[in-house]
C-alpha positions as CSV (number, residue, x, y, z in Angstrom):
1,M,-98.5,-124.2,-37.0
2,I,-100.1,-122.0,-34.4
3,S,-100.9,-125.1,-32.3
4,D,-97.3,-126.3,-32.2
5,R,-96.1,-122.8,-31.2
6,K,-98.6,-122.8,-28.3
7,L,-97.1,-126.1,-27.0
8,E,-93.6,-124.7,-27.3
9,H,-94.6,-121.6,-25.3
10,L,-96.1,-123.8,-22.6
11,E,-93.0,-126.0,-22.3
12,I,-90.6,-123.1,-22.3
13,C,-92.6,-121.2,-19.6
14,R,-92.8,-124.4,-17.5
15,K,-89.1,-125.5,-17.8
16,Y,-86.9,-122.4,-18.4
17,D,-86.1,-119.1,-16.9
18,V,-88.4,-116.7,-18.7
19,E,-88.8,-113.9,-16.1
20,H,-87.4,-110.4,-16.3
21,H,-84.2,-109.7,-14.5
22,K,-85.6,-106.2,-13.6
23,T,-88.1,-106.1,-10.8
24,T,-91.7,-104.9,-10.7
25,G,-90.9,-101.9,-8.6
26,F,-93.2,-103.0,-5.8
27,E,-90.2,-103.2,-3.5
28,D,-90.3,-99.4,-3.6
29,I,-94.0,-99.3,-2.5
30,E,-94.5,-99.3,1.3
31,L,-97.8,-99.6,3.1
32,V,-97.9,-97.8,6.4
33,H,-98.3,-100.0,9.5
34,R,-101.0,-99.3,12.0
35,S,-100.5,-100.3,15.6
36,L,-104.2,-99.5,16.2
37,P,-105.8,-101.1,13.1
38,E,-109.3,-101.2,14.7
39,V,-110.5,-104.1,12.5
40,D,-111.5,-107.7,13.1
41,Y,-109.5,-110.0,10.8
42,N,-112.4,-112.4,10.6
43,E,-114.6,-109.6,9.3
44,I,-112.3,-108.3,6.6
45,D,-114.0,-108.4,3.2
46,T,-111.7,-108.9,0.2
47,S,-114.6,-109.1,-2.4
48,I,-114.9,-106.7,-5.3
49,T,-117.4,-106.1,-8.0
50,I,-115.9,-105.7,-11.5
51,F,-118.1,-105.1,-14.5
52,G,-121.1,-105.9,-12.5
53,K,-119.9,-109.2,-11.2
54,T,-118.8,-109.9,-7.6
55,M,-115.6,-111.9,-6.9
56,S,-114.3,-113.1,-3.6
57,T,-110.8,-111.6,-4.1
58,P,-109.4,-108.9,-6.5
59,L,-107.5,-111.5,-8.5
60,I,-107.6,-112.6,-12.1
61,I,-105.7,-115.6,-13.4
62,T,-104.8,-113.8,-16.6
63,A,-104.5,-115.2,-20.1
64,I,-102.3,-118.3,-20.2
65,T,-103.2,-120.8,-22.9
66,G,-105.5,-122.7,-25.2
67,G,-105.1,-123.9,-28.8
68,H,-103.2,-127.1,-28.3
69,P,-104.6,-130.4,-27.1
70,E,-102.3,-130.4,-24.1
71,S,-103.6,-127.0,-23.1
72,K,-107.1,-128.3,-22.5
73,K,-106.2,-129.9,-19.1
74,I,-104.5,-126.7,-18.0
75,N,-107.5,-124.6,-18.7
76,E,-109.8,-127.2,-17.1
77,N,-107.8,-127.2,-13.9
78,I,-107.7,-123.4,-13.8
79,A,-111.4,-123.1,-14.5
80,I,-112.3,-125.5,-11.7
81,A,-110.1,-123.6,-9.3
82,A,-111.4,-120.2,-10.4
83,G,-115.0,-121.4,-10.1
84,K,-114.6,-122.9,-6.6
85,T,-112.8,-119.8,-5.2
86,N,-115.0,-117.3,-7.1
87,I,-112.2,-115.4,-8.9
88,A,-111.9,-114.4,-12.6
89,M,-109.8,-116.0,-15.3
90,G,-108.7,-115.3,-18.9
91,V,-107.8,-117.6,-21.7
92,G,-105.0,-117.4,-24.2
93,S,-105.3,-116.1,-27.7
94,Q,-108.3,-117.8,-29.3
95,R,-107.3,-117.5,-32.9
96,A,-106.1,-121.1,-32.9
97,G,-109.5,-122.3,-31.8
98,I,-111.3,-120.2,-34.3
99,V,-109.3,-121.2,-37.4
100,N,-109.0,-124.8,-36.2
101,P,-112.4,-125.9,-34.9
102,E,-110.9,-129.2,-33.7
103,L,-109.1,-127.1,-31.0
104,E,-112.1,-125.2,-29.9
105,D,-112.6,-127.5,-26.9
106,T,-109.3,-126.4,-25.4
107,F,-111.1,-123.1,-24.8
108,T,-114.8,-124.2,-24.3
109,V,-113.7,-126.4,-21.4
110,V,-113.4,-123.2,-19.4
111,R,-117.1,-122.4,-19.5
112,D,-118.0,-126.0,-19.2
113,K,-116.1,-126.3,-15.9
114,A,-116.8,-122.8,-14.6
115,P,-120.3,-121.8,-15.7
116,D,-120.6,-118.9,-13.3
117,T,-117.1,-117.6,-13.4
118,F,-116.1,-114.2,-14.9
119,V,-114.2,-115.3,-18.0
120,I,-112.2,-113.1,-20.3
121,G,-111.8,-113.9,-24.0
122,N,-108.6,-113.0,-25.9
123,I,-107.7,-111.8,-29.4
124,G,-105.0,-109.7,-31.0
125,A,-105.4,-106.1,-32.0
126,P,-105.6,-106.8,-35.8
127,Q,-108.0,-109.7,-35.4
128,V,-111.2,-107.7,-35.8
129,E,-113.0,-110.5,-37.6
130,Y,-112.4,-112.9,-34.7
131,A,-114.0,-110.7,-32.0
132,T,-117.6,-112.1,-32.1
133,D,-116.5,-115.7,-32.5
134,A,-114.1,-115.4,-29.6
135,I,-116.9,-114.1,-27.3
136,D,-119.4,-116.7,-28.4
137,M,-116.9,-119.6,-28.1
138,I,-116.7,-119.2,-24.3
139,D,-119.6,-117.0,-23.6
140,A,-117.1,-114.4,-22.5
141,D,-118.0,-111.7,-19.9
142,A,-115.2,-109.5,-21.3
143,L,-112.8,-109.5,-24.2
144,A,-109.1,-108.8,-23.9
145,I,-107.2,-107.4,-26.8
146,H,-103.6,-108.4,-26.3
147,L,-100.8,-106.0,-27.3
148,N,-97.5,-107.7,-27.9
149,P,-95.1,-105.7,-30.2
150,L,-92.1,-106.9,-28.3
151,Q,-93.0,-110.5,-28.6
152,E,-93.8,-110.1,-32.3
153,I,-90.4,-108.5,-33.1
154,I,-88.5,-111.2,-31.4
155,Q,-90.7,-114.1,-32.5
156,P,-89.3,-115.9,-35.5
157,E,-92.7,-115.8,-37.3
158,G,-93.8,-112.6,-35.7
159,D,-96.1,-110.0,-37.3
160,I,-93.9,-106.8,-37.4
161,N,-96.4,-104.5,-39.1
162,A,-98.2,-102.7,-36.3
163,Q,-99.8,-100.0,-38.5
164,G,-103.5,-99.7,-38.0
165,Y,-103.8,-101.2,-34.5
166,I,-105.6,-98.1,-33.1
167,D,-108.2,-98.3,-35.8
168,D,-108.6,-102.0,-35.4
169,I,-109.1,-101.7,-31.6
170,D,-111.6,-98.8,-32.2
171,E,-113.6,-101.1,-34.5
172,I,-113.6,-104.0,-32.1
173,C,-114.8,-101.7,-29.3
174,S,-117.6,-100.3,-31.5
175,Q,-118.9,-103.7,-32.6
176,I,-119.3,-105.6,-29.3
177,D,-121.4,-104.9,-26.2
178,I,-119.2,-106.4,-23.5
179,P,-116.3,-104.8,-21.7
180,V,-113.0,-104.6,-23.8
181,I,-109.7,-104.8,-21.9
182,A,-106.5,-103.7,-23.5
183,K,-103.8,-106.1,-22.2
184,E,-100.1,-105.9,-22.6
185,T,-98.0,-109.1,-22.5
186,G,-95.1,-108.2,-20.3
187,A,-93.8,-104.8,-21.3
188,G,-96.3,-102.5,-19.6
189,I,-98.5,-99.7,-20.9
190,S,-97.4,-96.1,-21.0
191,S,-99.6,-93.1,-20.0
192,I,-99.5,-91.9,-23.7
193,D,-100.9,-95.2,-24.9
194,A,-103.4,-95.4,-22.1
195,K,-104.9,-92.1,-23.1
196,I,-105.2,-93.3,-26.7
197,L,-106.9,-96.5,-25.6
198,E,-109.3,-94.6,-23.4
199,S,-110.2,-92.3,-26.3
200,I,-111.2,-95.2,-28.6
201,G,-113.5,-97.0,-26.2
202,I,-111.4,-99.4,-24.2
203,T,-113.2,-100.3,-20.9
204,A,-110.1,-101.2,-18.7
205,I,-106.4,-101.7,-19.0
206,D,-104.4,-104.7,-17.9
207,I,-100.9,-103.4,-17.3
208,E,-98.8,-106.6,-17.6
209,G,-95.6,-104.8,-16.9
210,V,-92.0,-105.7,-16.5
211,G,-91.1,-107.9,-13.5
212,G,-92.9,-111.1,-14.5
213,T,-92.7,-113.2,-17.7
214,S,-90.7,-111.7,-20.5
215,W,-92.0,-112.8,-23.8
216,A,-88.7,-111.6,-25.4
217,A,-87.2,-114.3,-23.2
218,V,-89.7,-116.9,-24.2
219,E,-89.1,-116.2,-27.9
220,T,-85.3,-116.2,-27.3
221,Y,-85.5,-119.9,-26.7
222,R,-87.2,-120.4,-30.1
223,S,-85.1,-118.0,-32.1
224,E,-82.2,-118.6,-34.5
225,Y,-80.8,-115.2,-33.3
226,P,-81.0,-115.3,-29.5
227,S,-78.8,-112.2,-29.1
228,L,-81.7,-110.0,-30.1
229,G,-84.0,-111.5,-27.5
230,N,-81.3,-111.4,-24.8
231,L,-80.7,-107.7,-25.6
232,F,-84.4,-106.8,-25.1
233,W,-85.1,-109.4,-22.4
234,D,-85.9,-106.6,-19.8
235,W,-87.4,-104.1,-22.2
236,G,-90.5,-102.2,-21.0
237,I,-92.1,-100.4,-18.1
238,P,-92.0,-101.9,-14.5
239,T,-95.4,-102.9,-13.3
240,A,-95.6,-100.4,-10.4
241,T,-94.5,-97.5,-12.6
242,S,-97.0,-98.5,-15.3
243,T,-99.8,-99.0,-12.8
244,I,-99.4,-95.6,-11.3
245,S,-98.8,-93.6,-14.5
246,V,-101.9,-95.2,-16.1
247,L,-104.1,-94.5,-13.1
248,E,-102.8,-90.9,-13.1
249,S,-103.5,-90.3,-16.7
250,T,-106.9,-92.0,-17.3
251,S,-110.1,-92.7,-15.5
252,L,-110.1,-96.3,-16.6
253,P,-110.2,-99.3,-14.2
254,V,-106.7,-100.8,-14.0
255,I,-105.7,-104.4,-13.6
256,S,-102.2,-104.4,-12.2
257,S,-100.2,-107.4,-13.4
258,G,-96.7,-108.5,-14.3
259,G,-94.6,-110.2,-11.7
260,I,-97.1,-110.0,-8.7
261,R,-96.3,-113.1,-6.7
262,N,-97.9,-112.7,-3.2
263,G,-100.8,-111.2,-1.3
264,L,-98.7,-108.3,0.0
265,E,-97.9,-107.2,-3.5
266,I,-101.6,-107.5,-4.3
267,A,-102.3,-105.2,-1.4
268,K,-99.8,-102.7,-2.6
269,A,-101.3,-102.6,-6.1
270,I,-104.8,-102.2,-4.7
271,A,-103.6,-99.4,-2.4
272,L,-102.1,-97.6,-5.3
273,G,-105.6,-97.6,-6.9
274,A,-105.8,-100.7,-9.1
275,Q,-109.2,-102.4,-9.1
276,C,-107.7,-105.8,-9.1
277,V,-104.5,-107.7,-10.0
278,G,-103.6,-110.4,-12.5
279,I,-101.2,-113.3,-12.1
280,A,-100.3,-115.9,-14.8
281,L,-97.0,-117.8,-14.7
282,P,-97.2,-119.2,-11.1
283,F,-100.7,-120.6,-11.9
284,L,-99.5,-122.1,-15.2
285,K,-96.8,-124.0,-13.3
286,D,-99.2,-125.0,-10.6
287,S,-101.9,-126.1,-13.0
288,Y,-99.9,-129.3,-13.8
289,L,-100.4,-130.3,-10.2
290,G,-104.2,-130.2,-10.3
291,H,-107.0,-127.9,-9.4
292,I,-106.8,-128.5,-5.7
293,Y,-103.2,-127.2,-5.7
294,L,-104.4,-124.1,-7.5
295,E,-107.3,-123.6,-5.0
296,N,-104.8,-123.8,-2.1
297,K,-102.6,-121.2,-3.9
298,I,-105.6,-118.8,-4.4
299,N,-106.6,-119.2,-0.7
300,Q,-103.0,-118.5,0.4
301,L,-102.9,-115.3,-1.7
302,Q,-106.2,-114.2,-0.1
303,R,-104.9,-114.9,3.4
304,E,-101.8,-112.8,2.7
305,L,-103.9,-110.0,1.3
306,K,-106.1,-110.1,4.4
307,T,-103.1,-110.0,6.6
308,A,-101.8,-106.9,4.9
309,M,-105.3,-105.3,5.1
310,F,-105.4,-106.1,8.8
311,L,-102.0,-104.4,9.4
312,V,-103.1,-101.2,7.7
313,G,-106.5,-101.1,9.2
314,A,-108.6,-101.8,6.1
315,S,-111.9,-103.6,6.5
316,N,-112.6,-103.9,2.8
317,I,-111.0,-103.2,-0.6
318,E,-112.4,-99.7,-0.8
319,D,-110.7,-98.9,2.6
320,L,-107.4,-100.3,1.3
321,Q,-107.5,-98.0,-1.7
322,Q,-107.6,-95.0,0.7
323,K,-104.6,-96.1,2.9
324,R,-101.3,-94.3,3.0
325,V,-98.6,-95.4,0.7
326,I,-95.0,-94.4,0.6
327,I,-93.3,-94.5,-2.8
328,T,-89.5,-94.7,-2.6
329,G,-86.4,-95.5,-4.7
330,K,-86.2,-95.8,-8.4
331,T,-89.9,-95.9,-8.8
332,R,-90.3,-92.5,-7.2
333,E,-87.5,-91.1,-9.3
334,I,-89.2,-92.3,-12.5
335,L,-92.6,-91.0,-11.5
336,E,-91.2,-87.6,-10.5
337,Q,-89.5,-87.4,-13.9
338,M,-93.0,-87.8,-15.3
339,D,-94.3,-84.9,-13.1
340,I,-96.4,-87.3,-10.9
341,D,-96.8,-86.1,-7.3
342,T,-95.7,-89.2,-5.4
343,K,-96.1,-87.4,-2.0
344,K,-99.9,-87.3,-2.3
345,Y,-100.1,-91.0,-1.6
346,A,-98.3,-90.5,1.7
347,R,-100.6,-87.6,2.6
348,R,-103.7,-89.8,2.8
349,I,-105.4,-89.9,6.2
């Protein structure tokens, strides 16, 4: 059953090593220190407006769960924390709650506990018929379409026919009137796919690149043939590379996610041009400790972000997006192979 699989995923992510062995690439991204920052730390503004809604910090707790009774408390704690700190959050794939109405409250608890929060619904690319129900279920402000071919091919019961996804996404975009976010699940999004997604009406792209949770790893723990999952554990595009290449190839807002773990990395992603960042696994693990623990984590991330902004002389997020960035190492090598001018980031004033 879908519900049982949801619980297995939660338990595996909570208890086992499911992160990529490859890094995000953000270690190759350097912000340029200013000895004369000319800003007052106490006046630094980390707020952003995304899709018409203002949030205190450019942070989304991206899709985690829903669809099993035990996931209700997780979503409740995350929703309370997101509401109190004024950040956005997403829910896990809603199919389980749509086909099994008795599980609907594992999703609706989010809107119940966070009535004013920016909430992102979630369906798969071929689930066109679920789009409206998913939105209505949680009064979603945006809808994420998750893209997970790697997970599906490793998953014992995975759907390995990906034909028609482009047409399906096109149809979803044409039938609803809220923002639609294309969201990977740990393997990153290429510039080629980003251009296709932009052409069919996607509103924003959530990178979800290599460096965080590997869903090949998660499914390896469930598979009868773990060698396949082990082989493709680190498959995909590192988050920093995917973030830059998508920003360079489209005009879409980008959510940089996948292995971002602190406020300095948030600052690096924003400085590259991302509108905001997404974090999931750390919040899943912290959610078992209660909403106050989550609120403290969010506040810590904001303090770290503000510290980085202070040290580069950025008084707000728009300022941060104009600051000089040095791209080094393997990330620079990959981007230059793609004919992306990495030096222009360092030439900023």
